[in-house]
C-alpha positions in Angstrom: 42.7 -99.1 51.0 45.9 -99.4 53.1 49.1 -100.0 53.6 51.2 -100.8 56.9 55.4 -101.6 56.9 57.5 -101.4 60.3 60.1 -99.0 57.7 59.7 -95.5 57.7 61.4 -95.8 54.2 59.2 -98.1 52.4 55.8 -96.0 53.5 57.5 -92.8 52.0 58.6 -94.8 49.2 55.1 -94.9 48.8 53.4 -92.5 49.7 55.3 -91.3 46.5 54.4 -93.6 43.9 50.3 -94.0 45.1 48.6 -91.0 45.9 45.1 -92.2 46.7 46.2 -94.7 49.3 46.9 -94.3 52.9 50.1 -96.4 54.6 51.2 -96.2 58.0 54.3 -96.9 60.0 53.5 -99.6 62.4 54.6 -103.0 63.4 53.1 -106.4 63.0 51.8 -106.7 66.7 49.7 -104.1 66.7 47.7 -105.3 63.7 44.6 -105.2 65.4 44.1 -101.4 65.7 43.5 -101.8 61.2 40.7 -104.1 62.1 38.2 -102.0 59.5 39.4 -102.9 56.7 38.2 -106.3 54.7 41.5 -108.0 53.8 44.9 -107.2 55.2 48.0 -109.0 52.7 52.0 -109.7 54.0 54.5 -109.8 51.5 58.3 -111.1 53.4 57.3 -111.9 56.6 59.8 -113.8 58.0 
């Protein structure tokens, strides 16, 4: 399981609370490079 966010601060905070997950700072336009994941969920997408 992994998380992707454009905000470096959000990634930093998430890594503190969820030590067993991978987090990446990236843009939704480059989402294709995470194709090994079976599910992708979005929050606050505008």
